[in-house]
DOTOR-441561 format. One line per 2 residues: number of its first residue (from 1); for each residue x, y, z of N, C-alpha, C. Coordinates in pm, whole numbers. Example, Ala and Ser with C-alpha at 12.3 -4.5 7.8 and 13.67 -1.06 7.14 Angstrom:
2
1 = 1319:-569:780:1230:-450:780:1320:-330:780 ~ 1285:-225:708:1367:-106:714:1290:3:787;
END
This chain:
372
1 = -250:-1740:-1103:-129:-1784:-1185:-194:-1905:-1258 ~ -223:-1866:-1433:-250:-2016:-1470:-110:-2074:-1523;
3 = -145:-2228:-1511:-33:-2333:-1593:-43:-2325:-1696 ~ 65:-2346:-1783:49:-2480:-1911:146:-2591:-1902;
5 = 94:-2683:-1985:216:-2779:-2006:361:-2754:-2092 ~ 462:-2774:-2018:596:-2686:-2107:640:-2746:-2201;
7 = 636:-2666:-2321:735:-2777:-2457:844:-2732:-2432 ~ 959:-2800:-2577:1088:-2763:-2610:1086:-2645:-2662;
9 = 995:-2649:-2768:1021:-2486:-2879:934:-2400:-2756 ~ 990:-2304:-2667:934:-2187:-2665:995:-2067:-2657;
11 = 948:-1960:-2631:1028:-1823:-2616:1065:-1800:-2458 ~ 1169:-1800:-2391:1146:-1790:-2247:1081:-1624:-2177;
13 = 982:-1659:-2111:932:-1558:-2056:928:-1551:-1892 ~ 958:-1412:-1874:1015:-1355:-1700:837:-1402:-1662;
15 = 914:-1540:-1508:799:-1569:-1422:777:-1477:-1352 ~ 653:-1553:-1321:540:-1440:-1245:577:-1500:-1068;
17 = 548:-1325:-1006:607:-1351:-843:486:-1291:-817 ~ 417:-1378:-656:280:-1353:-568:404:-1370:-467;
19 = 358:-1254:-409:438:-1214:-230:337:-1252:-127 ~ 365:-1258:-79:227:-1316:62:330:-1209:178;
21 = 228:-1083:247:269:-969:329:215:-1021:478 ~ 266:-982:537:189:-984:647:243:-852:718;
23 = 179:-830:873:232:-685:963:323:-798:1024 ~ 355:-861:1076:467:-960:1155:480:-1075:1166;
25 = 545:-1145:1261:587:-1299:1228:495:-1323:1282 ~ 408:-1475:1211:290:-1566:1264:182:-1544:1263;
27 = 189:-1474:1126:31:-1394:1095:5:-1542:1034 ~ 69:-1621:940:41:-1722:868:108:-1734:751;
29 = 157:-1635:696:223:-1609:575:308:-1755:487 ~ 350:-1798:607:455:-1923:467:362:-2036:519;
31 = 216:-2049:620:156:-2125:606:72:-2142:493 ~ 15:-2026:442:-67:-1998:352:8:-2028:223;
33 = 133:-1957:208:223:-2033:118:228:-2161:41 ~ 248:-2262:180:261:-2393:170:106:-2461:109;
35 = 16:-2380:191:-128:-2488:141:-144:-2424:1 ~ -134:-2341:-56:-128:-2313:-206:-75:-2411:-286;
37 = 44:-2387:-219:153:-2495:-304:147:-2659:-328 ~ 41:-2659:-186:0:-2854:-223:-118:-2831:-281;
39 = -218:-2718:-288:-296:-2743:-448:-277:-2720:-521 ~ -160:-2695:-574:-89:-2635:-709:-46:-2783:-740;
41 = 28:-2847:-680:93:-2984:-682:-28:-3076:-706 ~ -154:-3087:-634:-248:-3171:-666:-295:-3140:-839;
43 = -278:-3020:-874:-343:-3027:-1046:-216:-3037:-1137 ~ -121:-3073:-1068:-30:-3121:-1172:91:-3038:-1165;
45 = 110:-2949:-1106:170:-2817:-1126:338:-2844:-1049 ~ 434:-2853:-1135:577:-2902:-1049:593:-2803:-948;
47 = 568:-2807:-853:628:-2749:-707:742:-2798:-657 ~ 874:-2672:-595:964:-2716:-507:944:-2626:-428;
49 = 1055:-2657:-329:1062:-2569:-213:1217:-2533:-238 ~ 1265:-2356:-261:1377:-2315:-275:1475:-2268:-187;
51 = 1368:-2201:-35:1405:-2171:86:1287:-2189:186 ~ 1302:-2296:262:1153:-2246:319:1222:-2229:553;
53 = 1160:-2119:582:1220:-2094:757:1110:-2150:823 ~ 1154:-2295:915:1035:-2282:995:999:-2248:1088;
55 = 1143:-2171:1160:1208:-2096:1300:1086:-2175:1413 ~ 1122:-2328:1406:1108:-2428:1493:916:-2459:1516;
57 = 838:-2391:1409:723:-2401:1429:663:-2552:1328 ~ 573:-2648:1417:589:-2787:1393:460:-2795:1257;
59 = 360:-2675:1301:264:-2654:1188:319:-2624:1054 ~ 358:-2533:1026:517:-2536:949:536:-2599:855;
61 = 646:-2731:933:687:-2811:942:621:-2926:872 ~ 511:-2923:932:439:-3070:857:364:-3009:770;
63 = 334:-2872:732:260:-2803:588:341:-2858:530 ~ 479:-2848:518:600:-2881:417:617:-2986:400;
65 = 568:-3137:420:612:-3234:408:522:-3253:229 ~ 557:-3352:155:505:-3418:20:572:-3257:-95;
67 = 601:-3211:-34:674:-3118:-173:867:-3097:-173 ~ 875:-3144:-284:1065:-3131:-288:1133:-3032:-254;
69 = 1228:-3053:-201:1327:-2911:-118:1442:-2952:-213 ~ 1476:-2802:-288:1581:-2818:-347:1710:-2791:-247;
71 = 1813:-2815:-238:1888:-2880:-92:1978:-2733:-92 ~ 2007:-2704:7:2066:-2577:-8:2234:-2594:-47;
73 = 2234:-2450:-58:2438:-2454:-93:2454:-2406:18 ~ 2629:-2498:9:2740:-2495:198:2808:-2382:116;
75 = 2830:-2257:255:2901:-2146:224:3027:-2174:340 ~ 3147:-2188:333:3241:-2197:448:3289:-2094:478;
77 = 3254:-2011:597:3282:-1863:664:3345:-1887:772 ~ 3468:-1799:767:3565:-1840:945:3507:-1993:963;
79 = 3557:-2070:862:3579:-2252:980:3425:-2299:988 ~ 3330:-2155:998:3182:-2239:1000:3124:-2263:861;
81 = 3048:-2361:814:2965:-2374:728:2810:-2359:728 ~ 2819:-2272:679:2644:-2214:655:2560:-2221:546;
83 = 2449:-2239:529:2352:-2236:421:2280:-2179:354 ~ 2306:-2135:229:2219:-2067:161:2103:-2120:37;
85 = 2014:-2025:-15:1943:-2123:-108:2020:-2114:-217 ~ 2023:-2241:-285:2076:-2215:-397:2034:-2221:-518;
87 = 2007:-2076:-561:1970:-2026:-683:1985:-2098:-814 ~ 2131:-2127:-833:2192:-2198:-929:2100:-2371:-963;
89 = 2084:-2383:-872:2028:-2548:-841:1867:-2536:-878 ~ 1844:-2484:-835:1688:-2397:-870:1660:-2408:-1028;
91 = 1743:-2315:-1055:1718:-2289:-1241:1787:-2434:-1294 ~ 1864:-2478:-1244:1943:-2612:-1364:1750:-2717:-1339;
93 = 1739:-2723:-1208:1586:-2848:-1172:1478:-2787:-1235 ~ 1491:-2659:-1255:1362:-2593:-1371:1242:-2636:-1329;
95 = 1181:-2596:-1216:1025:-2678:-1171:974:-2552:-1206 ~ 821:-2514:-1226:696:-2432:-1279:721:-2346:-1179;
97 = 719:-2352:-1048:714:-2260:-947:823:-2329:-821 ~ 884:-2232:-749:974:-2207:-630:907:-2127:-545;
99 = 865:-2236:-417:878:-2136:-286:1049:-2058:-248 ~ 1034:-1936:-175:1099:-1871:-169:1087:-1789:-28;
101 = 1118:-1816:119:1047:-1794:196:1159:-1694:235 ~ 1103:-1610:348:1187:-1459:428:1234:-1400:259;
103 = 1197:-1291:231:1227:-1218:71:1356:-1123:127 ~ 1340:-1091:264:1434:-1009:295:1547:-1025:335;
105 = 1565:-1158:326:1715:-1204:421:1825:-1173:394 ~ 1937:-1144:401:2059:-1050:359:2165:-1226:399;
107 = 2199:-1229:247:2296:-1359:249:2401:-1355:249 ~ 2452:-1505:314:2619:-1464:399:2709:-1396:283;
109 = 2790:-1307:358:2891:-1262:307:3006:-1382:218 ~ 3010:-1368:56:3082:-1439:12:2972:-1533:-129;
111 = 2831:-1530:-50:2734:-1563:-169:2703:-1441:-278 ~ 2673:-1538:-415:2669:-1484:-507:2607:-1314:-555;
113 = 2484:-1341:-454:2436:-1190:-449:2425:-1190:-294 ~ 2376:-1035:-240:2347:-1002:-119:2264:-986:-78;
115 = 2154:-1005:-152:2025:-1050:-102:1915:-1166:-170 ~ 1873:-1184:-61:1778:-1268:-121:1643:-1263:-238;
117 = 1631:-1157:-250:1525:-1059:-333:1587:-1090:-450 ~ 1731:-1074:-466:1827:-1063:-586:1829:-1201:-665;
119 = 1824:-1314:-607:1840:-1475:-647:1703:-1449:-678 ~ 1561:-1435:-619:1460:-1414:-685:1402:-1375:-845;
121 = 1551:-1242:-808:1502:-1202:-917:1583:-1296:-1089 ~ 1714:-1346:-1025:1746:-1428:-1144:1634:-1548:-1126;
123 = 1579:-1606:-1054:1497:-1709:-1078:1393:-1669:-1182 ~ 1320:-1568:-1146:1242:-1486:-1235:1278:-1449:-1382;
125 = 1384:-1425:-1357:1479:-1386:-1552:1467:-1539:-1628 ~ 1441:-1677:-1528:1480:-1782:-1550:1394:-1814:-1628;
127 = 1221:-1818:-1589:1097:-1792:-1659:1058:-1883:-1551 ~ 1112:-1883:-1432:1039:-2005:-1300:956:-1888:-1258;
129 = 816:-1891:-1214:748:-1896:-1138:761:-1867:-964 ~ 763:-1764:-876:794:-1732:-772:732:-1702:-645;
131 = 700:-1795:-561:569:-1789:-422:706:-1724:-310 ~ 651:-1578:-257:787:-1543:-165:704:-1497:-39;
133 = 756:-1471:83:706:-1415:182:763:-1310:223 ~ 704:-1218:315:814:-1083:372:667:-1013:465;
135 = 699:-950:581:664:-873:658:660:-710:587 ~ 552:-656:631:568:-531:592:682:-379:622;
137 = 745:-440:741:817:-382:814:956:-378:737 ~ 970:-501:648:1075:-495:553:1128:-386:462;
139 = 1031:-298:411:971:-257:295:1087:-86:309 ~ 1165:-104:225:1259:18:235:1211:130:272;
141 = 1113:209:233:1011:313:255:980:334:358 ~ 922:238:408:878:187:535:957:198:648;
143 = 1075:195:637:1161:191:754:1182:269:853 ~ 1146:433:819:1183:544:940:1026:525:964;
145 = 947:497:903:763:498:976:774:385:1068 ~ 828:265:1029:837:136:1157:931:164:1234;
147 = 1078:259:1220:1107:253:1357:1073:335:1427 ~ 1005:449:1410:880:561:1459:796:507:1557;
149 = 730:335:1494:631:301:1565:693:192:1703 ~ 789:100:1607:819:21:1710:975:55:1817;
151 = 985:160:1766:1127:175:1835:1232:62:1797 ~ 1225:-8:1677:1312:-103:1596:1315:-41:1467;
153 = 1455:-61:1437:1567:-35:1331:1545:-198:1271 ~ 1508:-161:1166:1473:-279:1082:1632:-270:996;
155 = 1662:-381:991:1847:-419:892:1790:-452:728 ~ 1715:-565:775:1671:-632:671:1615:-590:592;
157 = 1602:-491:463:1515:-491:363:1507:-532:233 ~ 1374:-481:199:1348:-484:48:1338:-420:-68;
159 = 1336:-393:-132:1354:-268:-234:1255:-255:-303 ~ 1187:-161:-278:1024:-89:-306:993:-146:-465;
161 = 1105:-174:-526:1095:-199:-646:1027:-369:-683 ~ 1037:-451:-548:1017:-564:-593:845:-546:-554;
163 = 801:-543:-458:650:-526:-450:595:-400:-535 ~ 622:-336:-634:589:-302:-765:604:-362:-857;
165 = 699:-454:-882:650:-533:-1035:615:-691:-974 ~ 586:-709:-863:534:-830:-839:374:-837:-889;
167 = 376:-992:-970:200:-981:-1076:99:-1014:-928 ~ 136:-1026:-822:53:-1050:-719:94:-1054:-621;
169 = -10:-982:-516:26:-949:-353:-88:-995:-256 ~ -63:-1044:-184:-157:-1093:-60:-143:-1093:44;
171 = -236:-969:83:-178:-980:258:-239:-1089:371 ~ -181:-1138:447:-258:-1243:531:-267:-1130:679;
173 = -411:-1156:703:-487:-1007:775:-491:-1121:927 ~ -451:-1104:1011:-508:-1112:1124:-504:-1043:1235;
175 = -593:-1033:1358:-609:-912:1428:-486:-914:1549 ~ -461:-821:1611:-342:-821:1705:-385:-906:1799;
177 = -488:-928:1857:-528:-1021:1927:-501:-1084:1906 ~ -527:-1200:1770:-527:-1315:1757:-410:-1339:1733;
179 = -289:-1271:1698:-124:-1260:1672:-64:-1285:1833 ~ -148:-1192:1885:-65:-1221:2065:-123:-1355:2138;
181 = -228:-1385:2117:-288:-1532:2130:-193:-1609:2104 ~ -173:-1620:1974:-64:-1720:1906:116:-1702:1993;
183 = 130:-1612:1987:245:-1601:2054:225:-1615:2240 ~ 200:-1608:2272:140:-1676:2439:124:-1823:2397;
185 = 90:-1853:2320:42:-2002:2302:180:-2072:2265 ~ 327:-2009:2239:436:-2052:2192:401:-2089:2043;
187 = 309:-2023:1961:331:-2088:1831:453:-2019:1771 ~ 462:-1881:1750:568:-1776:1690:705:-1812:1759;
189 = 720:-1805:1875:860:-1795:1960:844:-1888:2097 ~ 961:-1957:2102:1007:-2029:2166:990:-1946:2315;
191 = 943:-2020:2423:884:-1922:2588:973:-1835:2606 ~ 1111:-1856:2619:1199:-1778:2708:1178:-1608:2626;
193 = 1119:-1632:2491:1094:-1511:2393:979:-1445:2372 ~ 882:-1514:2476:751:-1481:2485:696:-1327:2577;
195 = 754:-1341:2639:705:-1231:2738:803:-1095:2713 ~ 936:-1099:2649:999:-979:2616:932:-965:2467;
197 = 894:-1024:2370:822:-987:2234:720:-932:2252 ~ 602:-953:2360:495:-899:2441:554:-745:2455;
199 = 620:-742:2536:685:-623:2622:731:-556:2535 ~ 776:-566:2348:831:-438:2254:744:-460:2153;
201 = 808:-547:2042:744:-516:1910:630:-561:1930 ~ 573:-656:2012:469:-718:1983:348:-666:2065;
203 = 337:-534:2113:269:-456:2138:148:-414:2106 ~ 42:-396:2185:-79:-407:2041:-91:-276:2035;
205 = -1:-143:2062:-41:-16:1977:28:-12:1818 ~ 134:-121:1842:250:-205:1735:196:-236:1607;
207 = 138:-366:1717:45:-401:1607:-75:-323:1510 ~ -143:-291:1584:-282:-229:1513:-171:-136:1406;
209 = -101:-51:1444:-15:24:1342:23:-34:1225 ~ 127:-167:1265:154:-242:1160:78:-308:1012;
211 = -40:-355:1099:-166:-419:1006:-196:-318:942 ~ -234:-171:997:-216:-85:892:-159:-52:791;
213 = 1:-68:785:42:-19:692:44:-151:597 ~ 60:-257:651:82:-356:510:-89:-337:463;
215 = -215:-313:536:-324:-294:413:-273:-188:337 ~ -216:-63:415:-227:42:279:-127:47:209;
217 = -32:-93:231:68:-27:128:31:-124:9 ~ -61:-262:21:-147:-336:-84:-242:-253:-143;
219 = -308:-141:-104:-405:-92:-130:-355:8:-258 ~ -263:67:-199:-158:184:-290:-113:80:-436;
221 = -68:-25:-394:-5:-121:-508:-184:-147:-561 ~ -294:-223:-539:-390:-235:-616:-463:-96:-716;
223 = -449:76:-627:-458:145:-648:-435:217:-826 ~ -264:188:-810:-142:192:-887:-219:128:-996;
225 = -233:59:-950:-219:-71:-1124:-325:-27:-1199 ~ -433:-12:-1083:-618:23:-1147:-558:134:-1211;
227 = -529:272:-1161:-491:375:-1249:-432:389:-1375 ~ -346:270:-1384:-260:236:-1478:-349:215:-1593;
229 = -504:61:-1586:-547:23:-1670:-672:77:-1694 ~ -710:198:-1640:-821:282:-1708:-796:360:-1763;
231 = -882:376:-1879:-876:441:-1955:-916:599:-1904 ~ -855:693:-1987:-829:867:-1907:-938:898:-1911;
233 = -945:1013:-1795:-1125:1030:-1739:-1205:960:-1648 ~ -1158:864:-1605:-1187:786:-1553:-1105:757:-1399;
235 = -1189:743:-1287:-1142:804:-1187:-1148:620:-1103 ~ -1016:593:-1051:-1019:449:-986:-951:467:-896;
237 = -1026:504:-748:-931:535:-648:-953:447:-535 ~ -892:396:-451:-927:286:-343:-928:401:-184;
239 = -805:489:-177:-815:558:-32:-886:686:-93 ~ -959:738:55:-1012:835:4:-949:997:37;
241 = -939:1095:-15:-893:1199:-46:-976:1332:-34 ~ -946:1419:-8:-1078:1525:3:-1049:1643:-23;
243 = -1085:1700:-113:-1072:1825:-173:-1182:1947:-75 ~ -1117:2069:-35:-1200:2177:-5:-1145:2295:-89;
245 = -1238:2319:-133:-1273:2479:-219:-1303:2593:-154 ~ -1171:2640:-132:-1208:2821:-66:-1242:2929:-186;
247 = -1242:3037:-96:-1274:3132:-229:-1196:3245:-108 ~ -1247:3420:-171:-1256:3496:-86:-1375:3510:22;
249 = -1483:3390:12:-1563:3449:43:-1577:3466:295 ~ -1624:3478:353:-1559:3505:486:-1586:3345:547;
251 = -1714:3285:495:-1726:3126:536:-1615:3024:480 ~ -1496:3070:412:-1430:3007:436:-1348:2901:524;
253 = -1290:2983:588:-1258:2882:731:-1329:2833:779 ~ -1475:2825:780:-1577:2741:832:-1532:2586:799;
255 = -1567:2672:597:-1570:2513:545:-1453:2426:573 ~ -1298:2510:556:-1236:2449:555:-1208:2396:702;
257 = -1244:2375:829:-1252:2291:954:-1321:2224:931 ~ -1452:2235:847:-1533:2124:812:-1463:2017:730;
259 = -1412:2078:609:-1327:1949:550:-1192:1882:583 ~ -1168:1938:708:-1069:1882:773:-1113:1767:843;
261 = -1241:1828:925:-1351:1686:1004:-1299:1608:934 ~ -1408:1628:810:-1440:1488:717:-1340:1425:704;
263 = -1187:1471:644:-1068:1430:631:-1000:1349:750 ~ -1032:1388:861:-984:1362:1014:-1042:1200:1046;
265 = -1185:1199:1011:-1289:1122:1002:-1248:981:896 ~ -1255:1065:799:-1201:913:676:-1051:864:718;
267 = -968:928:757:-811:926:794:-807:936:632 ~ -853:1066:583:-809:1104:426:-707:1219:440;
269 = -594:1196:318:-535:1341:290:-635:1463:260 ~ -607:1570:307:-670:1688:244:-614:1776:203;
271 = -682:1826:61:-642:1954:-21:-729:2012:53 ~ -631:2158:29:-748:2259:-28:-732:2389:-145;
273 = -801:2415:-242:-832:2466:-328:-820:2623:-324 ~ -760:2719:-402:-837:2834:-402:-844:2853:-546;
275 = -864:2896:-653:-883:2941:-766:-913:3079:-768 ~ -798:3145:-857:-840:3320:-891:-869:3369:-1013;
277 = -939:3439:-1014:-984:3484:-1117:-860:3549:-1205 ~ -836:3541:-1355:-735:3559:-1373:-768:3750:-1408;
279 = -876:3797:-1455:-937:3897:-1495:-920:4017:-1324 ~ -852:3988:-1260:-881:4110:-1127:-818:4047:-1033;
281 = -767:4159:-999:-693:4151:-862:-743:4121:-761 ~ -715:4100:-615:-731:4035:-488:-756:4178:-389;
283 = -834:4203:-359:-790:4336:-233:-670:4298:-136 ~ -646:4357:-67:-508:4340:37:-613:4295:144;
285 = -770:4296:164:-847:4193:255:-828:4071:236 ~ -873:4074:94:-898:3883:64:-773:3829:66;
287 = -655:3927:-18:-518:3883:-5:-497:3805:134 ~ -522:3869:259:-496:3829:409:-616:3704:454;
289 = -730:3738:373:-803:3603:422:-752:3466:358 ~ -699:3464:181:-647:3378:132:-561:3253:236;
291 = -442:3387:285:-330:3379:334:-385:3286:487 ~ -487:3352:484:-513:3281:656:-589:3175:587;
293 = -663:3104:488:-673:3005:533:-535:2906:486 ~ -464:2934:378:-319:2896:361:-257:2806:505;
295 = -295:2927:602:-214:2892:714:-272:2757:790 ~ -435:2803:829:-502:2675:846:-492:2571:814;
297 = -489:2576:682:-483:2434:623:-346:2365:600 ~ -266:2447:642:-98:2397:721:-122:2308:848;
299 = -184:2371:939:-224:2341:1075:-263:2195:1078 ~ -351:2155:946:-413:2041:950:-359:1957:907;
301 = -225:1991:840:-139:1913:775:-179:1861:660 ~ -263:1989:590:-325:1994:446:-220:2013:310;
303 = -221:2060:187:-171:2027:123:-247:2200:18 ~ -221:2328:16:-240:2398:-27:-234:2435:-187;
305 = -354:2451:-234:-323:2433:-434:-387:2587:-442 ~ -315:2668:-503:-393:2759:-585:-345:2753:-728;
307 = -482:2794:-834:-490:2766:-960:-512:2913:-1019 ~ -485:2953:-1131:-581:3034:-1212:-618:3042:-1322;
309 = -780:3057:-1339:-873:3004:-1424:-953:3082:-1421 ~ -1033:3074:-1526:-1194:3171:-1536:-1294:3069:-1454;
311 = -1242:2945:-1537:-1325:2855:-1526:-1321:2738:-1388 ~ -1396:2799:-1266:-1404:2761:-1195:-1445:2612:-1154;
313 = -1520:2582:-1210:-1537:2424:-1231:-1413:2320:-1274 ~ -1397:2387:-1407:-1299:2349:-1492:-1171:2326:-1400;
315 = -1173:2431:-1278:-1003:2387:-1211:-1032:2318:-1117 ~ -1168:2272:-1080:-1162:2211:-985:-1170:2050:-1013;
317 = -1230:2024:-1149:-1251:1905:-1184:-1092:1817:-1189 ~ -1000:1957:-1286:-880:1920:-1330:-789:1858:-1199;
319 = -752:1987:-1108:-712:1927:-968:-745:1795:-915 ~ -863:1787:-907:-982:1667:-885:-900:1516:-942;
321 = -913:1529:-1012:-825:1446:-1118:-650:1442:-1112 ~ -594:1512:-1116:-448:1532:-1080:-441:1452:-940;
323 = -516:1502:-832:-487:1422:-692:-574:1334:-668 ~ -639:1270:-749:-743:1140:-712:-808:1159:-604;
325 = -924:1314:-625:-1001:1345:-484:-1082:1231:-464 ~ -1166:1209:-352:-1269:1159:-351:-1387:1222:-330;
327 = -1385:1302:-250:-1514:1379:-145:-1403:1543:-180 ~ -1549:1614:-197:-1550:1760:-250:-1613:1871:-136;
329 = -1582:1930:-89:-1622:2005:16:-1599:2146:-66 ~ -1772:2191:-71:-1774:2317:-133:-1904:2410:-25;
331 = -1894:2576:-48:-2006:2653:25:-2111:2606:-67 ~ -2191:2705:-5:-2325:2688:-59:-2321:2790:-166;
333 = -2387:2813:-258:-2344:2945:-335:-2394:3069:-334 ~ -2363:3208:-314:-2377:3336:-341:-2466:3357:-433;
335 = -2459:3323:-546:-2561:3387:-665:-2718:3376:-660 ~ -2765:3445:-716:-2903:3487:-654:-2954:3397:-790;
337 = -3121:3363:-775:-3163:3222:-864:-3135:3256:-1025 ~ -3168:3438:-1028:-3156:3454:-1184:-3032:3422:-1223;
339 = -2924:3458:-1142:-2767:3403:-1189:-2750:3240:-1232 ~ -2828:3226:-1142:-2777:3024:-1147:-2869:2988:-1273;
341 = -2964:3061:-1319:-3088:3002:-1411:-3033:3027:-1548 ~ -2933:3133:-1515:-2846:3210:-1664:-2745:3119:-1691;
343 = -2628:3118:-1602:-2520:3041:-1605:-2522:2847:-1547 ~ -2602:2848:-1448:-2557:2754:-1418:-2549:2767:-1277;
345 = -2535:2668:-1182:-2460:2703:-1054:-2351:2592:-1069 ~ -2246:2636:-955:-2113:2539:-977:-2144:2421:-925;
347 = -2232:2387:-834:-2246:2220:-769:-2340:2147:-959 ~ -2405:2191:-972:-2471:2150:-1106:-2374:2092:-1240;
349 = -2250:2199:-1201:-2133:2192:-1333:-2029:2047:-1274 ~ -2012:2066:-1116:-1921:2014:-1102:-1946:1798:-1113;
351 = -2115:1858:-1061:-2199:1737:-1101:-2192:1655:-1210 ~ -2191:1751:-1328:-2148:1666:-1462:-2056:1668:-1515;
353 = -1938:1726:-1444:-1812:1697:-1443:-1745:1609:-1411 ~ -1780:1535:-1252:-1718:1451:-1203:-1807:1305:-1185;
355 = -1774:1231:-1213:-1914:1140:-1192:-1886:1049:-1099 ~ -1762:1053:-1004:-1722:923:-869:-1665:995:-775;
357 = -1747:1138:-761:-1664:1184:-647:-1768:1249:-539 ~ -1800:1267:-418:-1910:1285:-333:-1865:1430:-284;
359 = -1956:1517:-336:-1984:1646:-315:-2045:1710:-198 ~ -1969:1802:-101:-2060:1823:59:-2044:1912:10;
361 = -2194:1999:18:-2257:2165:33:-2256:2190:164 ~ -2160:2273:221:-2182:2324:358:-2267:2483:345;
363 = -2377:2503:436:-2454:2606:439:-2340:2731:483 ~ -2369:2801:504:-2297:2955:569:-2340:2970:751;
365 = -2400:2933:750:-2446:2975:902:-2460:2829:990 ~ -2471:2712:926:-2524:2569:1016:-2413:2490:941;
367 = -2406:2350:1027:-2339:2242:998:-2411:2124:912 ~ -2502:2145:850:-2551:2019:784:-2540:2027:677;
369 = -2499:1930:613:-2427:1853:487:-2522:1782:402 ~ -2522:1826:291:-2618:1755:192:-2488:1692:85;
371 = -2520:1533:52:-2436:1481:-39:-2548:1421:-161 ~ -2391:1411:-262:-2418:1397:-375:-2467:1224:-356;
END
């Protein structure tokens, strides 16, 4: 984010939002946010802490020293005095940048807004930039997936639109082994909670899955933004996606299995395409063959697509663009050399139409693959 000196006469613009996201508590999101805040302060930027949760971590508390903290507001509830971020005080203070920890936090009943991320939206609307932190398991759309992985239902969640609208997302990534070491050393939770955490949420298999979720979520956001800003006809894909092109020829089943192996190896979604010729009807045997391909596709958790087009290459290119395909699997040509000389081969046409897609040509009786 670039900062400029403010003047008294300016048009109020929405602040910019930078989110530091991680796979679990203890990866270093807050510490990294504080590091960047200190660097900006050294450059003369007006930075304040709106809300900081240290959770008793000395390193985090030490890193916050030297940064101005906006006092929290006090809310009396059931005879108890509780505290929350004072959004109005932050807006009145009007810094260039405010740090807000734990975006998913649910505010105390009686607060002006239910969620902390709603407070952040108010601050952004006031033209103040925000740095915030969250863990991937708090994202609304991932709630069910996280529950299946960890067995824990996350109660505090962040609406997906907050990530979608963010100006920048930074993944704070560490290996599961490093995070477990930090936990054992007492850098995340107090001693009585360590073994319980290791036996439950911080199991290695959970951390591996959560790490992948965090990396994929940010990659999805980057890809969508890149696609939105890329001229039509130019592919801009981060994730691998495999398209297998089947036909009425018997080798289509072999082709589909090979494509499924490629998709599995790449951890990529699988699509299978059949292009029907509008000028001829399929025989009963051919129809059964395509039905078999569709059933096999579903067994591999793939998406089966049927298109009708005189121009097979054009249909493949259109589907590839629609589904953002990165890898295409086709069978070797069954045309004679004379036919290919007159009309050109499907492979040659696809190479001309698809500039940024790898094409795998699978031989009928062998498993070798040639790749453009």
